[in-house]
N, C-alpha and C positions, 0 to 999 in steps of 0.2 A: 560595483566590482564583487564580485562573486566568493565566497570564500576558497583557499584550496587549504585543504589540511588532508588526511587519512588518516581512519579504523582501519582497525585488527580486526578480523573475528575468527573466531573457534567454534568449527562445525562437533555439536557431540550428539551421541543417539545411542537413544534407551534402550537397552537389551535385557528382556526378562524382566527386568524390574526396574523402579525408579532409582535404585541408589547404583547400577551396573552399569555403568559408562563406559564408550567406546570411543576415544578419540581419534578422530581422523585427522593424519600427521600431513599433508596434503590441502596447501591452500591456494589462495589466490587474491592478487590484488585488485580492488574497485574502484573507480572514478564515476561518481553522483554525473548523472545523465539526462538535462531536462530539469532542469527546475522552475523552467514556464511552466510544463505539463504539471507540474506538484499547483503551482501554484492557480490552478485552474480550477481547485476546490476551493480556493481562499480569493475568492470572486471580489472581495471588497476595499482586498488589499491591492497599492500599486506596485508594480512589479517592471523596474527601470532598469535594465541589464547594463553594465558597465564594465570594462576590462582594461585591467591596469596589466603591465608587465612584471616578472616576475623578478624579483632583486635577490632572492637568494636566502635572505632569512625567512624566519617562519612567519615571521609577523606581514609580511607582503604576502595576501594570498590572492591569488587568479581563478584558483577551481575550488571546486568540492571532490574530493578524494576520499573513496571508502576503502580499508584494504578487509574482503570476508574471501570467505572459504572456495567461491566459485567465480570470479573473474577480476578481471582489469574491467571498470565500468567509465566510461565515459563519455566527454560530451559533444565529440566530432568523433565518433567511430567510423572506423575505416578497417576492421579488421571481420568481415564478415556482419553486418547487420540486420541479415534478416528477419522481419518480423515473427516471434514463436509466442502465439497464444500462452497467455497465464491461464491457467482451467483450474478452478477448486470446485470439487461438488459438496453439498449439502445434504445428508437425511436425516435419517432416525437420529445417529450418532451425534449428531450436531443439533438436534432439540427441535427439529421442526415435526409436528405431529404423525404425517404420513409422507410415504416415497411416491406415492401416488398424485402427482401434479396435475389440476385441473385449470388453472388459472394465475395469471402472474401482474400484481398491479403496484403504482408507485405515485404514493401521494405528494402533495402541496408542500409538506416537509421533507420530505425524502424517504420517507418509512416506504419497504416493497410490504405489500401487502401479497402473503401466498395462498390462494385455496387449495385443497386439497380435497381427495372423496373422505376425511375422515378429520376435520379440523380448518378453522381458518389458525393464518399465522402471521406477526408481525414483525418482521427484521432490521434491524436497525445497523445491520454493519458488524455488529459483535455475536449477537446472541437473535434466539426465537420466543417469541412471546405466543404462548397459544390463545386459541379461544374454542369454547367448546361446550354442545348444550348440555344445561343440568337440568330435566327435568324439574328438579325441585326450588330452582331457581328464574325466575320470569324477568331477568335481567342480563340472563344469558345468550348466546347465538341461538333462534330459534331449531338451525339445524348441524348436522357435521359435514355434509356431501354441498359444497363449493361449486357454485357453475360460473360465478361473474362477479366483479368487483368493481364500482364505480363512485368516485367523491363529489360531493354537492359543493355549492361555492362556501355554504357554512362551516366546511371541516370535517362535517360529516363523510364518513362510510358505509355505505351501504350494499347488501352482501347477499345476489342470489342464491338462493339453496336449491336444492333436488327436495321436490314436495314440503317444502317449511318456508315456503313462503321468502317475504323479504326480510332480510335481518339487520337495523340499523344501529350502528356502533356511534353513539355521541362524544365526541372529544371533549365534553367538557364532564359530562361524567363518567366516563370511561365504561358505559354497559352501554347495552343493549334494549332495544324500541323494534318490536317485529310486525311485523303483516300480513296476516295468513290469507286463508280462503275461508276462516272462521271468521269469526265475530270480533272485529276489533274495536277501540274506543271511538275512532273518528270515520275510517275506513272502511271495507270491504273486495278484498279480493274473490277473483272469482275461480282463478287457480292459484295453484299454489309453487308448481314445476317454475321456478322460472330462470330462463333460458339462455338471456342476455339483457343488456341494461346500457344509456345510454341519457346523460344531463345534458340538457339545453332551457335555457334563456328560465333556470327556474324551473323546469319543469323533468321526471324523474321520467323517462318510456323505456317498460322494460316489456319482453317478449315471451309469451306464456305459447303453451302447446295449439291453442286456439284465440289467444286474443293478441293485441297489441295496449298497453294499459298506459293511458299516460297520468302521473301523481305529482303531486303538488308537491315540492320538498316541506311544506309547510304542513302536509295530510292534509288538505281541509280541503282538496279537489280531485276526484280521482274521473276517470273514462275512460270506458276500454270497447277498442274497436277489433269487429270480429275479423281474421283473416284467414284464408284456406287454407285447411290442413287435409290431406289425404288421410284417412285413417285406417286404412289398409297399408299403408306404408310404413315401415318405421326408422327415426334414424339415427345415424351412427356414431353424430357428435353429443355429448352433455351440453353445452353451449355454443352458439351462436350472435353473427358479430350482426349489431344496431346498429346504421352509421346516419350522419344529417346529410346532406348535399347541400349548400348552399341558400340552410334555413328553410328550404322549399319543401326539399321531400325526405323520410326516412326509408334506405336503405336497409331490410332485412334477407340478411341469409337465412334460409331455412329446409328444413329436410325435401323441400316440394321445389326446390329453385330460389329463383332470388324474388324477392316480395316489395314492390316501393308505397310505399304508403303519400301520398296528397297531402299537404299538411293544408292546404288552404281550403281544397273540397272535402278533406276528412272524409278519401275512398282509396279503395286499395286498387292494383294493379298486379299484372306476375311479367317479367320482361320476358319477352321473345326476339327471337333473334332469325331474320325471313320468315317470320310463321309462323315460328315452334318456339313452346314452351321451353323453357329452361326448367330442365326436372332434377337438375345435379341435387346432390348432398352436400351445400355450400358450408365450410364452415368460417372463412373468414373473404371478408374484404378492405380492397387496398386503394385508396384513389389516389393516385400518384399525379394525377394533375387534373385540372378542368373537364378534361375528353377524352380519359384512360381511366380506367377501375380493373385490379387486377384480382381475378375470384379463383380462393382456394376451395377445393371441393374434392368428393369422394373420387374422383374421372381424372384429376389433376390441376394444374394451372391455366387458367385460362385468363383472355383479354380483352376487354369489350372496348371497343369505341363509340364512346356517347355520342358523337356527332351521326355514327350511321346505323346505328346497333348490328354491328357488325364483331362478332363475335372467333376469336381465333383461339389454339391451342399456345404453348409453351411446351415443348416437350422435355419430357425425362430422360436422361441421359441412361445408359448400360438398363433399360428397363424392357424386357420381353415385350412387353404390351403399349409399349410408348409413353406411358403415363405413371405417376405411384400417385397415391392418397394425400392433399396437404390437409395437412392440422391446423397450421396457422402462418402466416406473414406479415415480416417486420420490415422497416426500412431504416436503413442507416445513414448517417450524416453525409456518406458518401453517396448518398445515392445506390446504395449495392441493393437488394430483395434478398431477405435471409427466409429460406425455407422451414421448416418443419415438417417431417414427412414420419411416413411408417417406417421408412429405413437408418431416418440419422439426419443432421443437418445437411441444406443443401443450400446453395446461393446461386443467383439468378442476375445477371450484370445484362442492360437496355443497353443496346436494343438488338440483344442474344435471342436467337428462337429456342433455346433449350436452358436448362437449368440439371446440377449432378451435385451428386455426393462428394464433399470434402476427404482429401484422400490424407493421410495420414500425414502428412508432410506439410501439409495447409493447417489444418486444426491441431495439431501437436498433441491430441489426446488420441488414441484410435476406438473407446467403447461408444466414443460421441458419433459414431459412424452405423453403430449397431442398436443404438436407441431409439424407442417412439417415442415422436417429440410432441407432445401437446401441447404447449405454448412458448410462446416466447416476448422478450420486452427488453430496449435500449433504455436504460434509464438515463438519465439528465445527464450523466458524468460521459456516457459514450461505451457502458460494460452492458454486457449482452449478456441477460438471465433465457436458461433455457429451462423449463420445464418437462418432463418425462413423464411416463407412460407408468415404470415401475423403479425407477433407480434417482428417484427424489429431484434435486435444482442442483444444475451447472450455472457456477459463475464463469465467464469466458471474457476477459479483460485482452481487446485487438485493437488496441492503443498503440502506438508507436512504445515499444517498453521505456522507461526512466532508467533503465540500467541496460548497458551495452559489455560485455566483457572478453576479457582474454585471459583464457586459463588452459592447462591441458586438453578439456574439450572444445573449444573453439577455433574458429578459425586463424589462428595469431599466427607470425613472424618468425615470433620469437624462439628457438628449440630450448628451454630451460629444464635445466635441470630438476629442480624442484619449483613448487606454489605455493610453498608455504613463507609468506612476507613478515616482518615483522617487524622494517622501519620502513621510510620511504621521505625522499628530497631530493628535490627538483632546483638544480643550482643554479650559478648565474649566468651561465650560457642554454641553459635550459635544459637540460640531460637530466633525464629520471633516472635516479639510483636506488636500488633497491638492498634493502635487510633482507636477509632468509633467517630461519630455526636450525636450518643444517650445513645449510650449503654456501657460508658466505657472504659476496656484494656481488652487484651485477650491475651493470649499468646500459641502458637502456636509451637508444639514440631514435627515437620516434620517426624522425623526418628520412633516417637512411633504411628503417627498421634492423635495427641489427642487436644482438646482446652482448656483452664482453663479461666474461667472466671470471671473481675475482677469488683467489683462498687468502681468507683472512688470516688466521693465524696456525702457522705451517710447524707449530713446536704437539698440538694437541695431541695425545696420544689415541691412538684406537678405537674405538666407541664413542669418542665425546664429538657433539659437533658443533659445525662449525657456525656460532649462530652472533648474528649481528641486532644489539635491542635499541639500537640509535643513531642515528647519523646525524653531524654537524659541519656545514662548510667556514672553515676558517678564512683568516685574511691570507693567509700565506699561501693559497695555491691548492692547498691539504683539505681533504674530510678526516675528521675525524670519526672515528669509530668506537664505541662504547656498547662492550662482551661481557660473557660471563667471567671471564678470563682476561680483563684489565683491558687497556684504551692501545688502538691502533692506527695509524694514521698513513693514508693514501694517495701519492703524487698522481693529479689528475694528469697530469702531463707525460709522465713516464708509466702509469699504470705499478708503480712500485709498491707493495706495502711494506710498511713495516712497524715494529710496534714501538710507542712513545716512550720515550728518552724517561720521563717523571722526574722529570730537572736535576737529574744525577742523581738524585738519592736512591738508594738503596732500602731505606724506610719504608719509603712510598712505593715504592717499585714493587716491595714485597706484599705490602698493604692491599695495591689496588690489583695486582696481577692474580691476587687470590680475592677479589672481590668482583661481586657484579654491578658492572656499570647500568643504573637505571637511564639514565639521563645525562647530557650534555647542552650547556647553555654557552651562548659567548653574550657577556654583556657591553652596555656601548664602550667603554672603555679597552674593551678589546681583552679583557679576563676570560677565561675558559673556566667554569664552574663545573663541576660533577659529580653527582645521584648516587650514591649507593648504595649495596645492603649496610653497609656499616662504615655511618659517618657522610659529612660533605663536606667537598677539596673546591679550592680554588687556585689555578694557577696562572702567575701574572708576568709568563713569558720568563723568569728570572728563577722562580723559586715556587713552592707548593705548602698552601696553609689548609689545615684541616678544621674540621669543628666538629662538635658530638653531643651527643645527648649529657643535660644536667643531671646528674644524679644527689644532687643536695635535694632544699627545702624548695621544694614547688614552688611559695611562693615568693623568692628569690631569685628563683632561674632565669636564665637569662640565654641557655645556651639551646640546640635544641627539644623541641618535640622526643623525639624518638632520634636514633641512628637507622633507622631505615628510612632511607628518602627515596619516594618517589619519581617523586617530578616539578621542575624547575620553572620560573616564567619570570620575565622581565617586564613590568606594566610600562606606561607611557610616560612615566615620570619617573622612571628609571629604580622603581621600589624592585629589590629582589621579593619573588615569593618560592619560598618552599615548603612543599607535601610531601608529611612526613606518616607512618604507621598511626602516629598519635596526635595528629593536628598537625595546625599551619602556623610556621613564622615565619615571618616578612623582615626584612632591612629596608630603612629608608634610605640611608648611604653608608659609604663604606668607614667602621670605625666604632659604629655604635652598635648597642646591642642588637641582639632578637629578639621582635616583640612575638607574642603569641594567641592563638584564638584554636581553642580545644576547649569540649567537654569536660568541667570535673565534677566527680559527683558530689551533687548535694546541690549542688549550682544547677539556675537556670542555665537551660541547654541554649547553645550556640551554635551549634554546628547538627547535621542532620546524623554525623557519623564523624569521629577521628580520623576515620580511617581514607586519609586523604589521594587521591589515582588521578587526576588532573583540575587544569586549571582553564578562563577563560576571560576575557574584557571585552566592554563596550565602549559606548559613549558618554554613558552618564557618571563618570568614573566608579564606579561597580565593579567587585571583581568576582567572580562566578564561580563556584567550587564543587567539581565532582566527588564525589565521597563511595565507600565502597554499600553507601545507602540513603541514596536520595542527592540531591542539588542545592546547596549551599549558597549564601554570599556575604561580601563583605564590601560594604559603602563608605567607601574613605571618606566622603563629605562630613557623613552623620557619624561616623566612627562607632559601626553598630554593625555587628555580627547576624545572621538570620538564617532561613532555609525555605525552598518552595515547597509550601504546603497542599499538594494535592492527592486526595487519599487515592482517588481512582485512578493515575498513573504514576506518578513518580516517586510515592511512598516506597521507602527500600526499596528501590531501583538501584542497581550500580551502574552511577555515572560514569562511565570509561572516557570521555574525551566532551567535551565542552566549546563549543563554537558560537562567535559571534559576530553576523553579515553587517556590512553599511547602514541597516538601516535597527539597528540594534535587537535584531530578533534572533532567538537563542535555537542552536541547534545542537540536539546533542544524540551521542553513540551510545548506545544503554548495553544492558546486557539482554532486553528484550525488542531490542529492533532499533530505529533512529525515532527522534522525536522533533518540533519545530516546538516553539512556544513562542507567540506573539508579543508586542510589548501590553496589550491589556492582560496576561495572565491565561490566555485561550491556548490549550493545547493539544495538537493535530499527532497522531501518529504513523508511521511507514512504517510496512511489516513484509512479510512476502506478498501479499498481494497486491502490493504497491510496485513487487518488482524487486523487492532486497531478496540476495543473495542467501541471507544467513540473518540470525537477530542475534548471537553473541559478539562483541565486540572486544577486543582487546585494550588491556588498557597502556597506556604510555603509549599510543598509538599515531597521537595528531602534533 
């Protein structure tokens, strides 16, 4: 069973200074899509999705919903689900050493290594670490102009540089050992301009202007084989491909065409078709199958039939001469060929005879069309990384997005006056109800794709917003609505909205009409609990009972921790949990006194913060407590409180919503995105790169 909850987000934008924030009043409602896609990064976890029908209460859930400022995100998108890539540009401002990218490589541990014309960079998904040459430190990289990167079986990274040999980054020591054309302790290279490298069976094969060099990964053996080089011709590329074919041959792209080295005979030959040598300047080679190799070169994209040695052209559309220079080729998981060219990113789909530049609607970001692409890589998660000549590194997420939206900008059938939602509920009939920040209530029928609007408070003066803070489905066929100006009820059959009669009490009518209703909860006895900015109330169908903060001796206090009650939760054993501005209260059974969990000055901390804004419950008798500064918990078995201590991620993070799925995994909507905590305490973060439309989630919205 997948969790069914709602998160609310607020979109702020910084203008002029960090202190000047501009509030965007239009929001949208979002539903999380594609949990299986997310769990692809958690490959070691089992994921078996089970669906269970929704029963109306907040504790019976079958989807994961998020309210954000971009749209309604659904796991069954039916309102315009075209895939638009998520694109992010990374340049000097993001910490990369230089915006001229030369090569991209992903190592066995998932790190991305980015070579530039001025330094080597390692990217961990969050930040870059820069490696540059220091002439006073022999353990630094030998040169800053990077031309090729590979990894050897021992986990070391070999870096080919321009005119400074091979720099070997040793993982154990986090330092470099370099091979120059000058004397080395064990071996010596004849040339230091490393144009390309590949690893095979414990040997590194490196190409220099005149040699193919075979080097043992233990640096104890070196052999150099002279290859053809037209000294009167200059190459246009900084690096060239080195590709093994069936452990029999090494295919090398060069400025003088295609060179083939026979591993058994240890001899070179030049590829020719119909008796004519191929003299193209070759930037990239891609073996699509045993009998076909695609060649990217200065004269375009070509295809070689290895059985017949026939060479054919794949034409470039919208080119006056019929071709464009190809700088790199990569193949996606769905067998599409992505080309990096002088005019941008292009796509070739087999078996068509031409390739073309993406238009703006396809790629989602027009500047990619005009960039000179130098290198590309599909990482193991399917993300496309694009290196450019002078605009840095571009990250392109092409997979089906995890989120689909219904918003003012999407192809939604619902014509709503506002997309600023503050509450959501699906009733027993499967109808979606949306409370807004300024325009009352909406009833959404997804099957018939219709929306009905309800004005909630007809007595508001001009300038006051018809806001709904929370929605509860009662047992009497009515919806209960908590607003900043009291409680209202909606007859689902007739659509008539009336104010709650407050059990006929003028006193409570005055108290609650001038009070913000923060949360509503119906317990297992059918009583309605009302959380407000001034006290906690219970309606038992006949009368209303109030509960307030204890102002007497704190050590003997048995009332609420604070009159400001933010959130309510009834656990599986019937305990009532009350989150206040100054701590947690819980009530085991009716008639008993409130118990407290809170931080007291001078005593050991029990919670990460006293301002409680959310609750969550798992299978292990633990209540998770979201605070304004971190995630806390109370273990009912051990009668012990504590907090989740992860300084890198959740410390001082506002935990707006806490949800636990059937596998006791914790989902958190926070002010910095969505977090996922596994049973062993590992934390995964989801951000805009993963498709989140925003970072800041509203409190009391689950």
